[in-house]
Gaussian input, Z-matrix of N, CA and C with variables (Angstrom, degrees):
# hf/3-21g

backbone

0 1
 N
 C     1     B1
 C     2     B2     1     A1
 N     3     B3     2     A2     1     D1
 C     4     B4     3     A3     2     D2
 C     5     B5     4     A4     3     D3
 N     6     B6     5     A5     4     D4
 C     7     B7     6     A6     5     D5
 C     8     B8     7     A7     6     D6
 N     9     B9     8     A8     7     D7
 C    10    B10     9     A9     8     D8
 C    11    B11    10    A10     9     D9
 N    12    B12    11    A11    10    D10
 C    13    B13    12    A12    11    D11
 C    14    B14    13    A13    12    D12
 N    15    B15    14    A14    13    D13
 C    16    B16    15    A15    14    D14
 C    17    B17    16    A16    15    D15
 N    18    B18    17    A17    16    D16
 C    19    B19    18    A18    17    D17
 C    20    B20    19    A19    18    D18
 N    21    B21    20    A20    19    D19
 C    22    B22    21    A21    20    D20
 C    23    B23    22    A22    21    D21
 N    24    B24    23    A23    22    D22
 C    25    B25    24    A24    23    D23
 C    26    B26    25    A25    24    D24
 N    27    B27    26    A26    25    D25
 C    28    B28    27    A27    26    D26
 C    29    B29    28    A28    27    D27
 N    30    B30    29    A29    28    D28
 C    31    B31    30    A30    29    D29
 C    32    B32    31    A31    30    D30
 N    33    B33    32    A32    31    D31
 C    34    B34    33    A33    32    D32
 C    35    B35    34    A34    33    D33
 N    36    B36    35    A35    34    D34
 C    37    B37    36    A36    35    D35
 C    38    B38    37    A37    36    D36
 N    39    B39    38    A38    37    D37
 C    40    B40    39    A39    38    D38
 C    41    B41    40    A40    39    D39
 N    42    B42    41    A41    40    D40
 C    43    B43    42    A42    41    D41
 C    44    B44    43    A43    42    D42
 N    45    B45    44    A44    43    D43
 C    46    B46    45    A45    44    D44
 C    47    B47    46    A46    45    D45
 N    48    B48    47    A47    46    D46
 C    49    B49    48    A48    47    D47
 C    50    B50    49    A49    48    D48
 N    51    B51    50    A50    49    D49
 C    52    B52    51    A51    50    D50
 C    53    B53    52    A52    51    D51
 N    54    B54    53    A53    52    D52
 C    55    B55    54    A54    53    D53
 C    56    B56    55    A55    54    D54
 N    57    B57    56    A56    55    D55
 C    58    B58    57    A57    56    D56
 C    59    B59    58    A58    57    D57
 N    60    B60    59    A59    58    D58
 C    61    B61    60    A60    59    D59
 C    62    B62    61    A61    60    D60
 N    63    B63    62    A62    61    D61
 C    64    B64    63    A63    62    D62
 C    65    B65    64    A64    63    D63
 N    66    B66    65    A65    64    D64
 C    67    B67    66    A66    65    D65
 C    68    B68    67    A67    66    D66
 N    69    B69    68    A68    67    D67
 C    70    B70    69    A69    68    D68
 C    71    B71    70    A70    69    D69
 N    72    B72    71    A71    70    D70
 C    73    B73    72    A72    71    D71
 C    74    B74    73    A73    72    D72
 N    75    B75    74    A74    73    D73
 C    76    B76    75    A75    74    D74
 C    77    B77    76    A76    75    D75
 N    78    B78    77    A77    76    D76
 C    79    B79    78    A78    77    D77
 C    80    B80    79    A79    78    D78
 N    81    B81    80    A80    79    D79
 C    82    B82    81    A81    80    D80
 C    83    B83    82    A82    81    D81
 N    84    B84    83    A83    82    D82
 C    85    B85    84    A84    83    D83
 C    86    B86    85    A85    84    D84
 N    87    B87    86    A86    85    D85
 C    88    B88    87    A87    86    D86
 C    89    B89    88    A88    87    D87
 N    90    B90    89    A89    88    D88
 C    91    B91    90    A90    89    D89
 C    92    B92    91    A91    90    D90
 N    93    B93    92    A92    91    D91
 C    94    B94    93    A93    92    D92
 C    95    B95    94    A94    93    D93
 N    96    B96    95    A95    94    D94
 C    97    B97    96    A96    95    D95
 C    98    B98    97    A97    96    D96
 N    99    B99    98    A98    97    D97
 C   100   B100    99    A99    98    D98
 C   101   B101   100   A100    99    D99
 N   102   B102   101   A101   100   D100
 C   103   B103   102   A102   101   D101
 C   104   B104   103   A103   102   D102
 N   105   B105   104   A104   103   D103
 C   106   B106   105   A105   104   D104
 C   107   B107   106   A106   105   D105
 N   108   B108   107   A107   106   D106
 C   109   B109   108   A108   107   D107
 C   110   B110   109   A109   108   D108
 N   111   B111   110   A110   109   D109
 C   112   B112   111   A111   110   D110
 C   113   B113   112   A112   111   D111
 N   114   B114   113   A113   112   D112
 C   115   B115   114   A114   113   D113
 C   116   B116   115   A115   114   D114
 N   117   B117   116   A116   115   D115
 C   118   B118   117   A117   116   D116
 C   119   B119   118   A118   117   D117
 N   120   B120   119   A119   118   D118
 C   121   B121   120   A120   119   D119
 C   122   B122   121   A121   120   D120
 N   123   B123   122   A122   121   D121
 C   124   B124   123   A123   122   D122
 C   125   B125   124   A124   123   D123
 N   126   B126   125   A125   124   D124
 C   127   B127   126   A126   125   D125
 C   128   B128   127   A127   126   D126
 N   129   B129   128   A128   127   D127
 C   130   B130   129   A129   128   D128
 C   131   B131   130   A130   129   D129
 N   132   B132   131   A131   130   D130
 C   133   B133   132   A132   131   D131
 C   134   B134   133   A133   132   D132
 N   135   B135   134   A134   133   D133
 C   136   B136   135   A135   134   D134
 C   137   B137   136   A136   135   D135
 N   138   B138   137   A137   136   D136
 C   139   B139   138   A138   137   D137
 C   140   B140   139   A139   138   D138
 N   141   B141   140   A140   139   D139
 C   142   B142   141   A141   140   D140
 C   143   B143   142   A142   141   D141
 N   144   B144   143   A143   142   D142
 C   145   B145   144   A144   143   D143
 C   146   B146   145   A145   144   D144
 N   147   B147   146   A146   145   D145
 C   148   B148   147   A147   146   D146
 C   149   B149   148   A148   147   D147
 N   150   B150   149   A149   148   D148
 C   151   B151   150   A150   149   D149
 C   152   B152   151   A151   150   D150
 N   153   B153   152   A152   151   D151
 C   154   B154   153   A153   152   D152
 C   155   B155   154   A154   153   D153
 N   156   B156   155   A155   154   D154
 C   157   B157   156   A156   155   D155
 C   158   B158   157   A157   156   D156
 N   159   B159   158   A158   157   D157
 C   160   B160   159   A159   158   D158
 C   161   B161   160   A160   159   D159
 N   162   B162   161   A161   160   D160
 C   163   B163   162   A162   161   D161
 C   164   B164   163   A163   162   D162
 N   165   B165   164   A164   163   D163
 C   166   B166   165   A165   164   D164
 C   167   B167   166   A166   165   D165
 N   168   B168   167   A167   166   D166
 C   169   B169   168   A168   167   D167
 C   170   B170   169   A169   168   D168
 N   171   B171   170   A170   169   D169
 C   172   B172   171   A171   170   D170
 C   173   B173   172   A172   171   D171
 N   174   B174   173   A173   172   D172
 C   175   B175   174   A174   173   D173
 C   176   B176   175   A175   174   D174
 N   177   B177   176   A176   175   D175
 C   178   B178   177   A177   176   D176
 C   179   B179   178   A178   177   D177
 N   180   B180   179   A179   178   D178
 C   181   B181   180   A180   179   D179
 C   182   B182   181   A181   180   D180
 N   183   B183   182   A182   181   D181
 C   184   B184   183   A183   182   D182
 C   185   B185   184   A184   183   D183
 N   186   B186   185   A185   184   D184
 C   187   B187   186   A186   185   D185
 C   188   B188   187   A187   186   D186
 N   189   B189   188   A188   187   D187
 C   190   B190   189   A189   188   D188
 C   191   B191   190   A190   189   D189
 N   192   B192   191   A191   190   D190
 C   193   B193   192   A192   191   D191
 C   194   B194   193   A193   192   D192
 N   195   B195   194   A194   193   D193
 C   196   B196   195   A195   194   D194
 C   197   B197   196   A196   195   D195
 N   198   B198   197   A197   196   D196
 C   199   B199   198   A198   197   D197
 C   200   B200   199   A199   198   D198
 N   201   B201   200   A200   199   D199
 C   202   B202   201   A201   200   D200
 C   203   B203   202   A202   201   D201
 N   204   B204   203   A203   202   D202
 C   205   B205   204   A204   203   D203
 C   206   B206   205   A205   204   D204
 N   207   B207   206   A206   205   D205
 C   208   B208   207   A207   206   D206
 C   209   B209   208   A208   207   D207
 N   210   B210   209   A209   208   D208
 C   211   B211   210   A210   209   D209
 C   212   B212   211   A211   210   D210
 N   213   B213   212   A212   211   D211
 C   214   B214   213   A213   212   D212
 C   215   B215   214   A214   213   D213
 N   216   B216   215   A215   214   D214
 C   217   B217   216   A216   215   D215
 C   218   B218   217   A217   216   D216
 N   219   B219   218   A218   217   D217
 C   220   B220   219   A219   218   D218
 C   221   B221   220   A220   219   D219
 N   222   B222   221   A221   220   D220
 C   223   B223   222   A222   221   D221
 C   224   B224   223   A223   222   D222
 N   225   B225   224   A224   223   D223
 C   226   B226   225   A225   224   D224
 C   227   B227   226   A226   225   D225
 N   228   B228   227   A227   226   D226
 C   229   B229   228   A228   227   D227
 C   230   B230   229   A229   228   D228
 N   231   B231   230   A230   229   D229
 C   232   B232   231   A231   230   D230
 C   233   B233   232   A232   231   D231

   B1=1.4357
   B2=1.5141
   B3=1.3380
   B4=1.4765
   B5=1.5377
   B6=1.3049
   B7=1.4767
   B8=1.5132
   B9=1.2717
   B10=1.4888
   B11=1.5111
   B12=1.3109
   B13=1.4903
   B14=1.5181
   B15=1.3308
   B16=1.4525
   B17=1.5636
   B18=1.3353
   B19=1.4843
   B20=1.5429
   B21=1.3174
   B22=1.4562
   B23=1.5245
   B24=1.3508
   B25=1.4633
   B26=1.4969
   B27=1.3427
   B28=1.4641
   B29=1.5394
   B30=1.3175
   B31=1.4511
   B32=1.5544
   B33=1.3242
   B34=1.4720
   B35=1.4906
   B36=1.3288
   B37=1.4503
   B38=1.5173
   B39=1.3148
   B40=1.4715
   B41=1.5146
   B42=1.3687
   B43=1.4318
   B44=1.5309
   B45=1.3027
   B46=1.4762
   B47=1.5532
   B48=1.3113
   B49=1.4754
   B50=1.5266
   B51=1.3144
   B52=1.4977
   B53=1.5330
   B54=1.3542
   B55=1.4839
   B56=1.5074
   B57=1.3217
   B58=1.4784
   B59=1.5082
   B60=1.3143
   B61=1.4680
   B62=1.5447
   B63=1.3189
   B64=1.4618
   B65=1.5324
   B66=1.3108
   B67=1.4532
   B68=1.5293
   B69=1.3457
   B70=1.4259
   B71=1.5487
   B72=1.2987
   B73=1.4725
   B74=1.5408
   B75=1.3580
   B76=1.4795
   B77=1.5400
   B78=1.2985
   B79=1.4551
   B80=1.5173
   B81=1.3257
   B82=1.4740
   B83=1.5225
   B84=1.3348
   B85=1.4478
   B86=1.5153
   B87=1.3396
   B88=1.4524
   B89=1.5195
   B90=1.3299
   B91=1.4884
   B92=1.5076
   B93=1.3435
   B94=1.4595
   B95=1.5104
   B96=1.3578
   B97=1.4390
   B98=1.5400
   B99=1.3188
   B100=1.4817
   B101=1.5440
   B102=1.3184
   B103=1.4189
   B104=1.5702
   B105=1.3055
   B106=1.4713
   B107=1.4929
   B108=1.3204
   B109=1.4728
   B110=1.5289
   B111=1.3277
   B112=1.4573
   B113=1.5097
   B114=1.3043
   B115=1.4635
   B116=1.4978
   B117=1.3639
   B118=1.4461
   B119=1.5278
   B120=1.3174
   B121=1.4697
   B122=1.4978
   B123=1.3426
   B124=1.4765
   B125=1.5608
   B126=1.3073
   B127=1.4775
   B128=1.5257
   B129=1.3585
   B130=1.4435
   B131=1.5328
   B132=1.3182
   B133=1.4807
   B134=1.5049
   B135=1.3621
   B136=1.4622
   B137=1.5210
   B138=1.3137
   B139=1.4744
   B140=1.5378
   B141=1.3354
   B142=1.4488
   B143=1.5292
   B144=1.3361
   B145=1.4543
   B146=1.5229
   B147=1.3295
   B148=1.4501
   B149=1.4933
   B150=1.3541
   B151=1.4684
   B152=1.5203
   B153=1.3081
   B154=1.4921
   B155=1.5037
   B156=1.3055
   B157=1.4437
   B158=1.5254
   B159=1.3251
   B160=1.4636
   B161=1.5247
   B162=1.3584
   B163=1.4451
   B164=1.5486
   B165=1.3075
   B166=1.4882
   B167=1.5124
   B168=1.3230
   B169=1.4944
   B170=1.5439
   B171=1.3259
   B172=1.4631
   B173=1.5299
   B174=1.3038
   B175=1.4919
   B176=1.5266
   B177=1.3511
   B178=1.4361
   B179=1.5214
   B180=1.3335
   B181=1.4548
   B182=1.5168
   B183=1.3374
   B184=1.4663
   B185=1.5478
   B186=1.3304
   B187=1.4689
   B188=1.5353
   B189=1.3246
   B190=1.4585
   B191=1.5426
   B192=1.3194
   B193=1.4697
   B194=1.5352
   B195=1.3424
   B196=1.4816
   B197=1.5138
   B198=1.3423
   B199=1.4716
   B200=1.5119
   B201=1.3350
   B202=1.4328
   B203=1.5083
   B204=1.3327
   B205=1.5035
   B206=1.5332
   B207=1.3337
   B208=1.4595
   B209=1.5186
   B210=1.3288
   B211=1.4284
   B212=1.5307
   B213=1.2937
   B214=1.4699
   B215=1.5230
   B216=1.2931
   B217=1.4629
   B218=1.5512
   B219=1.3256
   B220=1.4896
   B221=1.4801
   B222=1.3530
   B223=1.4353
   B224=1.5183
   B225=1.3057
   B226=1.4731
   B227=1.5466
   B228=1.3463
   B229=1.4787
   B230=1.5216
   B231=1.3209
   B232=1.4816
   B233=1.4874
   A1=109.23
   A2=115.18
   A3=122.39
   A4=111.22
   A5=115.18
   A6=120.42
   A7=109.21
   A8=117.00
   A9=121.98
   A10=107.47
   A11=114.89
   A12=120.60
   A13=110.50
   A14=115.18
   A15=121.49
   A16=108.77
   A17=116.65
   A18=120.59
   A19=111.22
   A20=115.11
   A21=124.28
   A22=113.95
   A23=115.29
   A24=121.05
   A25=109.68
   A26=114.71
   A27=120.97
   A28=108.47
   A29=115.31
   A30=121.34
   A31=107.86
   A32=115.10
   A33=122.01
   A34=109.89
   A35=117.04
   A36=125.62
   A37=109.65
   A38=118.30
   A39=123.11
   A40=109.46
   A41=115.66
   A42=122.44
   A43=108.70
   A44=117.35
   A45=123.15
   A46=113.07
   A47=117.46
   A48=121.28
   A49=112.02
   A50=115.13
   A51=122.68
   A52=111.01
   A53=112.41
   A54=120.87
   A55=107.48
   A56=116.91
   A57=121.48
   A58=117.60
   A59=120.64
   A60=122.30
   A61=113.67
   A62=116.95
   A63=119.92
   A64=110.27
   A65=118.27
   A66=122.16
   A67=114.44
   A68=117.23
   A69=123.40
   A70=110.00
   A71=115.70
   A72=120.87
   A73=108.99
   A74=116.97
   A75=121.45
   A76=107.43
   A77=115.15
   A78=119.33
   A79=110.91
   A80=115.51
   A81=120.15
   A82=109.80
   A83=115.02
   A84=122.36
   A85=108.43
   A86=115.98
   A87=122.93
   A88=106.88
   A89=115.76
   A90=121.25
   A91=109.13
   A92=114.73
   A93=123.49
   A94=111.52
   A95=117.37
   A96=123.12
   A97=112.46
   A98=119.14
   A99=120.38
   A100=107.98
   A101=116.97
   A102=122.06
   A103=112.18
   A104=115.22
   A105=122.76
   A106=111.49
   A107=116.98
   A108=121.87
   A109=106.95
   A110=116.70
   A111=120.14
   A112=109.84
   A113=117.38
   A114=123.67
   A115=108.29
   A116=117.67
   A117=122.61
   A118=113.69
   A119=117.06
   A120=122.83
   A121=107.20
   A122=115.30
   A123=121.11
   A124=106.94
   A125=116.61
   A126=120.91
   A127=110.21
   A128=113.59
   A129=120.86
   A130=107.23
   A131=114.41
   A132=120.00
   A133=109.78
   A134=115.80
   A135=119.86
   A136=112.79
   A137=116.96
   A138=119.48
   A139=113.60
   A140=118.13
   A141=122.67
   A142=117.04
   A143=117.92
   A144=121.95
   A145=109.80
   A146=117.31
   A147=120.26
   A148=111.19
   A149=117.11
   A150=122.50
   A151=109.96
   A152=115.57
   A153=120.52
   A154=108.75
   A155=115.83
   A156=124.16
   A157=106.12
   A158=118.45
   A159=122.33
   A160=111.25
   A161=114.61
   A162=121.26
   A163=106.43
   A164=116.63
   A165=122.35
   A166=107.93
   A167=116.79
   A168=122.42
   A169=106.16
   A170=115.98
   A171=120.93
   A172=108.63
   A173=116.47
   A174=120.60
   A175=110.95
   A176=118.70
   A177=118.68
   A178=112.72
   A179=117.40
   A180=119.20
   A181=110.99
   A182=118.05
   A183=118.18
   A184=109.67
   A185=119.59
   A186=122.67
   A187=107.69
   A188=119.55
   A189=121.80
   A190=111.03
   A191=117.78
   A192=120.47
   A193=110.30
   A194=116.12
   A195=119.70
   A196=111.59
   A197=117.67
   A198=120.39
   A199=112.49
   A200=118.97
   A201=121.33
   A202=115.92
   A203=116.98
   A204=120.48
   A205=108.85
   A206=118.87
   A207=120.06
   A208=113.66
   A209=120.59
   A210=123.50
   A211=111.54
   A212=118.37
   A213=121.11
   A214=110.47
   A215=117.62
   A216=120.71
   A217=107.30
   A218=112.65
   A219=117.57
   A220=113.21
   A221=118.89
   A222=122.20
   A223=108.99
   A224=116.18
   A225=120.77
   A226=106.12
   A227=118.55
   A228=118.77
   A229=116.07
   A230=119.62
   A231=121.33
   A232=111.01
   D1=127.76
   D2=-179.15
   D3=-72.72
   D4=150.28
   D5=177.92
   D6=-72.29
   D7=133.70
   D8=177.82
   D9=-118.75
   D10=120.08
   D11=-178.73
   D12=-68.18
   D13=139.41
   D14=178.60
   D15=-86.34
   D16=150.40
   D17=-177.97
   D18=-56.50
   D19=140.58
   D20=176.25
   D21=59.90
   D22=37.99
   D23=175.43
   D24=-129.40
   D25=164.56
   D26=177.42
   D27=-141.26
   D28=153.42
   D29=173.90
   D30=-127.08
   D31=133.97
   D32=178.51
   D33=-120.41
   D34=140.13
   D35=-179.82
   D36=-126.88
   D37=142.74
   D38=178.38
   D39=-59.50
   D40=133.82
   D41=176.95
   D42=-91.68
   D43=91.61
   D44=-176.40
   D45=-69.87
   D46=-26.96
   D47=-178.17
   D48=-97.94
   D49=33.65
   D50=-173.70
   D51=-74.87
   D52=137.70
   D53=169.73
   D54=-104.11
   D55=176.78
   D56=-168.37
   D57=-47.18
   D58=-51.19
   D59=-175.90
   D60=-96.48
   D61=0.58
   D62=-178.58
   D63=-77.66
   D64=156.28
   D65=179.40
   D66=-63.94
   D67=146.57
   D68=176.85
   D69=-69.70
   D70=-31.88
   D71=-176.48
   D72=-134.95
   D73=146.36
   D74=178.65
   D75=-136.69
   D76=156.27
   D77=176.29
   D78=179.19
   D79=-154.17
   D80=-178.10
   D81=-143.95
   D82=163.55
   D83=-177.32
   D84=-142.35
   D85=153.96
   D86=173.38
   D87=-122.53
   D88=105.64
   D89=-176.73
   D90=-124.06
   D91=123.57
   D92=-178.11
   D93=48.61
   D94=41.78
   D95=173.52
   D96=82.84
   D97=0.26
   D98=-178.01
   D99=-112.47
   D100=143.94
   D101=179.83
   D102=-93.30
   D103=137.41
   D104=-178.38
   D105=-127.91
   D106=147.62
   D107=164.47
   D108=-83.47
   D109=140.62
   D110=177.42
   D111=-120.88
   D112=133.48
   D113=176.02
   D114=-121.82
   D115=138.48
   D116=-179.89
   D117=-129.27
   D118=130.80
   D119=177.92
   D120=-113.62
   D121=133.15
   D122=177.60
   D123=-85.06
   D124=126.58
   D125=-178.60
   D126=-131.48
   D127=173.11
   D128=176.25
   D129=-137.54
   D130=129.93
   D131=-178.96
   D132=-74.16
   D133=170.84
   D134=-177.87
   D135=-62.23
   D136=-28.30
   D137=177.46
   D138=-94.99
   D139=15.95
   D140=170.51
   D141=89.73
   D142=5.99
   D143=178.63
   D144=-80.18
   D145=127.05
   D146=177.89
   D147=-85.54
   D148=139.84
   D149=179.70
   D150=-151.40
   D151=169.42
   D152=175.50
   D153=-114.93
   D154=137.71
   D155=173.85
   D156=-100.55
   D157=127.27
   D158=-177.66
   D159=-112.90
   D160=148.79
   D161=176.62
   D162=-131.98
   D163=131.17
   D164=179.74
   D165=-113.72
   D166=131.14
   D167=179.19
   D168=-128.76
   D169=127.08
   D170=178.14
   D171=-60.86
   D172=127.81
   D173=-175.41
   D174=-62.44
   D175=-40.88
   D176=-176.59
   D177=-65.48
   D178=-28.77
   D179=177.72
   D180=-75.43
   D181=-40.33
   D182=-179.18
   D183=-72.41
   D184=-28.91
   D185=177.07
   D186=-70.01
   D187=-38.30
   D188=178.43
   D189=-66.47
   D190=-36.67
   D191=178.02
   D192=-65.00
   D193=-41.27
   D194=178.96
   D195=-62.94
   D196=-27.03
   D197=179.78
   D198=-90.43
   D199=2.74
   D200=176.85
   D201=92.30
   D202=16.72
   D203=-177.44
   D204=-108.84
   D205=38.88
   D206=-176.38
   D207=-72.39
   D208=-22.55
   D209=-177.62
   D210=-104.93
   D211=24.19
   D212=179.62
   D213=-70.76
   D214=134.71
   D215=175.70
   D216=-143.89
   D217=165.48
   D218=179.35
   D219=-82.18
   D220=-9.27
   D221=-178.32
   D222=-84.86
   D223=113.02
   D224=179.29
   D225=-100.81
   D226=128.70
   D227=-175.15
   D228=-73.59
   D229=1.13
   D230=179.17
   D231=-130.68

C-alpha cells in the first residue's frame, strides 16, 4: 500500500547528496488540496538558537518550468 499524504501535512527527509547551497532537507506537502515541494535549511540565529528555514514551491509550477513553460501567461497578444 502506497503512502498517502494527509491534508495540511508535510514530510521532510535528509538530503544526503547535498552541495553547498542546496537544502539540508527535502520533501513534500499537501496544503489546501495542492501539492508542494518543501526545502529546509538548518540555520543558527545570531544568539545561537538553531532553527530551520523552509521554502514551499507549488509542484505544478515547478513541473511546468521543467517542461519549458516558464513564461506562460494568460495575456495573449492577439
